[in-house]
C-alpha positions as CSV (number, residue, x, y, z in Angstrom):
1,M,0.0,0.0,0.0
2,P,1.3,3.5,-0.8
3,G,2.6,5.4,2.2
4,K,3.0,9.1,2.8
5,A,5.0,11.1,0.4
6,V,8.3,12.5,1.7
7,V,7.9,16.3,1.2
8,Y,11.5,17.6,1.6
9,D,10.7,21.1,2.8
10,E,8.3,19.7,5.5
11,L,11.2,17.9,7.1
12,S,13.3,19.3,9.9
13,A,17.1,19.5,9.3
14,P,17.8,16.5,11.6
15,A,15.1,14.5,9.8
16,A,16.5,15.3,6.4
17,Q,20.0,14.3,7.6
18,A,18.7,11.1,9.1
19,L,17.1,10.2,5.8
20,I,20.4,10.6,4.0
21,D,22.4,8.8,6.7
22,G,19.8,6.0,6.5
23,G,20.8,5.4,2.9
24,M,18.3,7.6,0.9
25,R,20.7,9.4,-1.4
26,M,18.2,10.1,-4.2
27,A,15.7,13.0,-4.6
28,I,13.2,14.3,-7.2
29,L,13.3,17.9,-8.3
30,P,10.1,18.9,-10.2
31,T,10.4,21.6,-12.7
32,G,7.9,23.4,-14.8
33,A,6.7,26.9,-15.6
34,T,4.3,29.7,-14.7
35,E,2.8,30.5,-18.0
36,Q,-0.4,30.9,-19.9
37,H,-2.2,27.8,-21.1
38,G,-5.0,29.4,-23.0
39,P,-8.2,30.8,-21.6
40,H,-9.3,27.6,-19.8
41,L,-6.4,26.6,-17.7
42,P,-4.4,28.2,-14.8
43,L,-0.8,29.3,-15.0
44,N,0.5,26.5,-12.8
45,V,-0.2,23.5,-15.1
46,D,3.4,22.5,-15.8
47,Y,5.0,22.5,-12.4
48,L,1.9,21.2,-10.7
49,C,1.7,18.1,-13.0
50,A,5.3,17.3,-12.4
51,Y,5.0,17.8,-8.6
52,R,1.9,15.7,-8.2
53,I,3.5,12.8,-10.2
54,A,6.7,13.1,-8.1
55,L,4.6,12.9,-4.9
56,G,2.8,9.8,-6.2
57,V,6.2,8.2,-6.8
58,S,7.4,9.2,-3.3
59,E,4.3,7.6,-1.8
60,Q,5.5,4.2,-3.1
61,L,9.3,4.5,-2.9
62,G,9.9,7.0,0.0
63,I,12.1,9.2,-2.2
64,P,12.1,12.8,-1.0
65,V,10.6,15.4,-3.3
66,F,12.1,18.9,-3.4
67,P,9.8,21.9,-3.7
68,P,8.9,22.4,-7.4
69,L,10.6,25.2,-9.3
70,P,7.6,27.2,-10.6
71,F,9.5,29.2,-13.2
72,G,11.1,27.8,-16.4
73,H,12.3,28.8,-19.8
74,S,9.1,30.2,-21.4
75,G,10.4,32.7,-23.8
76,G,8.3,31.3,-26.6
77,H,5.2,32.8,-24.9
78,A,6.4,36.4,-25.5
79,G,3.5,38.6,-26.6
80,L,0.9,36.4,-24.8
81,P,-0.4,37.6,-21.4
82,A,0.5,36.4,-17.9
83,T,3.6,34.3,-18.3
84,L,6.6,34.7,-16.0
85,S,9.8,33.3,-17.5
86,L,13.5,32.9,-16.9
87,R,16.1,33.1,-19.7
88,P,17.4,29.6,-20.5
89,E,20.8,30.4,-19.2
90,T,19.3,31.7,-15.9
91,F,17.1,28.6,-15.6
92,Q,20.1,26.4,-16.1
93,R,22.1,28.3,-13.5
94,V,19.3,28.0,-10.9
95,I,19.0,24.3,-11.4
96,E,22.8,23.8,-11.3
97,E,23.1,25.7,-8.1
98,L,20.2,23.8,-6.5
99,C,21.7,20.4,-7.5
100,E,25.1,21.5,-6.2
101,W,23.5,22.2,-2.8
102,A,21.8,18.9,-2.9
103,Y,25.2,17.2,-3.6
104,T,26.8,19.1,-0.7
105,T,23.9,18.0,1.5
106,G,24.6,14.4,0.7
107,F,22.4,13.4,-2.3
108,R,24.1,11.5,-5.1
109,K,21.1,10.8,-7.4
110,I,18.7,13.4,-8.7
111,L,15.7,13.0,-11.0
112,I,14.7,16.3,-12.5
113,L,11.0,15.6,-13.3
114,N,10.0,18.2,-15.9
115,G,6.6,19.5,-16.9
116,H,7.6,22.1,-19.5
117,L,9.1,21.0,-22.8
118,P,11.6,23.9,-23.5
119,N,13.2,23.3,-20.2
120,I,14.8,20.1,-21.4
121,A,17.6,21.7,-23.4
122,P,19.1,23.7,-20.5
123,L,18.5,20.7,-18.2
124,Q,20.7,18.6,-20.4
125,C,23.4,21.2,-20.1
126,V,23.0,21.1,-16.3
127,I,23.6,17.4,-16.3
128,T,26.7,17.5,-18.4
129,N,28.3,20.3,-16.2
130,L,27.5,18.5,-13.0
131,C,28.7,15.1,-14.2
132,V,32.0,16.7,-15.2
133,A,32.3,18.4,-11.8
134,H,31.2,15.4,-9.7
135,P,31.8,12.0,-11.5
136,D,29.8,10.2,-8.7
137,F,26.7,12.4,-9.3
138,R,23.9,10.6,-11.1
139,L,21.3,12.9,-12.8
140,K,18.4,12.4,-15.1
141,A,16.1,15.0,-16.8
142,L,12.8,13.5,-17.8
143,S,9.6,15.2,-19.0
144,W,6.6,13.4,-17.4
145,W,5.0,12.6,-20.8
146,D,8.1,10.8,-21.8
147,I,7.9,8.3,-18.9
148,T,6.3,5.7,-21.2
149,A,5.7,5.4,-25.0
150,D,1.9,5.3,-24.3
151,L,2.0,8.6,-22.4
152,Q,4.1,10.2,-25.2
153,K,1.6,9.0,-27.8
154,Q,-1.3,10.5,-25.8
155,M,0.5,13.9,-25.4
156,Y,1.5,14.3,-29.0
157,G,-1.6,12.8,-30.3
158,D,-3.5,16.0,-29.6
159,S,-1.5,18.9,-30.9
160,S,-1.6,21.8,-33.3
161,Y,1.2,22.4,-35.8
162,G,3.1,19.6,-34.0
163,F,2.9,21.2,-30.5
164,P,0.7,20.0,-27.5
165,H,-0.1,22.8,-25.1
166,G,-3.1,23.1,-22.9
167,N,-4.5,20.1,-24.9
168,I,-6.7,17.2,-23.8
169,V,-3.9,15.6,-21.8
170,E,-2.8,18.7,-19.7
171,T,-6.5,19.8,-19.3
172,S,-7.6,16.3,-18.1
173,M,-4.6,16.1,-15.7
174,M,-5.6,19.5,-14.3
175,R,-9.2,18.5,-14.0
176,Y,-8.1,15.5,-11.9
177,F,-5.8,17.6,-9.7
178,H,-7.7,20.9,-9.5
179,D,-11.0,20.8,-11.4
180,D,-12.1,24.1,-9.8
181,L,-9.3,25.9,-11.7
182,V,-10.4,24.7,-15.1
183,D,-13.0,26.5,-17.2
184,M,-14.3,24.0,-19.7
185,S,-16.6,26.5,-21.3
186,K,-13.4,28.1,-22.8
187,A,-11.8,24.8,-23.7
188,I,-12.0,25.1,-27.5
189,K,-10.4,23.2,-30.3
190,I,-7.5,24.7,-32.2
191,E,-6.8,23.8,-35.8
192,K,-4.5,20.8,-36.0
193,G,-2.3,22.0,-38.9
194,K,0.9,20.5,-40.1
195,P,4.1,20.6,-38.1
196,M,6.3,23.6,-38.8
197,F,9.8,23.4,-40.1
198,F,11.1,26.5,-38.3
199,A,10.6,27.6,-34.7
200,Y,7.9,30.3,-34.1
201,L,6.7,32.1,-31.0
202,L,3.5,30.6,-29.8
203,R,1.4,33.7,-30.7
204,K,2.3,33.0,-34.4
205,L,0.6,29.6,-34.1
206,S,-2.4,30.2,-31.8
207,K,-4.5,33.2,-31.1
208,T,-5.7,31.8,-27.8
209,G,-2.3,30.5,-26.5
210,H,-3.2,26.8,-26.4
211,M,-2.8,24.0,-28.9
212,G,-4.9,20.8,-29.5
213,D,-8.5,20.1,-28.6
214,P,-9.1,20.1,-24.8
215,S,-12.9,20.0,-25.2
216,G,-13.2,16.3,-24.4
217,S,-11.1,16.5,-21.2
218,T,-12.4,14.6,-18.2
219,V,-11.4,14.0,-14.6
220,E,-11.4,10.3,-15.3
221,L,-8.9,10.6,-18.2
222,G,-6.8,12.8,-16.0
223,E,-6.7,10.2,-13.3
224,K,-5.8,7.5,-15.8
225,L,-2.9,9.5,-17.2
226,Y,-1.7,10.3,-13.7
227,R,-1.7,6.6,-12.8
228,M,0.1,5.7,-16.1
229,A,2.8,8.2,-15.2
230,V,3.3,7.1,-11.6
231,D,3.1,3.4,-12.4
232,G,5.4,3.8,-15.3
233,L,8.1,5.7,-13.4
234,V,8.2,3.6,-10.2
235,P,9.9,0.5,-11.7
236,Q,12.3,2.7,-13.7
237,I,13.4,4.4,-10.5
238,K,13.7,1.1,-8.6
239,A,16.1,-0.1,-11.3
240,A,18.0,3.2,-11.3
241,L,18.6,3.1,-7.5
242,V,20.9,0.1,-8.0
243,E,22.2,1.0,-11.5
244,E,26.0,1.1,-12.0
245,P,27.9,2.3,-15.1
246,P,29.5,-0.5,-17.2
247,Y,33.0,0.9,-16.6
248,P,34.4,2.4,-13.4
């Protein structure tokens, strides 16, 4: 049976140290964004989804979950209202410094569970820098929809011009987590369109700021997707906890 999630910032300093001394050297850092998701969703979609999945994993494995970073690399939303963003190099620096502190504290394995697609590029730079600085540090950046092939198919199956954003997947997840924050009367379908060759600001692709067709979103689908994410990630982490590189 699932237990209680280990919420890192709710621990006392001695309790956190006891956890590490007891052999728990892994933690999960959820990342996301505070950005517009169209007229029907709140701004906290990306970091809340990552955080809730991380907590679900912690309930089963006892891995501590760091506070989610609510700001990410959201420059692509320029010109649309409400978004708060960091430059990619700033975001990278923040994550690097947080992971450095985690290493100093005693953690040796960090899963950065991500909820905002553009964060992945600077996160990969974080991992390279920290692996060079600390050869015994094990890090992984993983967007939650990439946990399994089925989740990835669901996410990208509802997109516009090749991008999913505020679509049926994210909207259903939010309906499951926080249905009172979702306005389904404004969850309208956006033209599917063909994937673009070049990169464009989101306002060039969507007048509303979201992509896909969220109109069919349900609480039940959100719960199903959440369970797929948690149940898909738990065995991967179990294997990772004892993983060793092939060469010393």
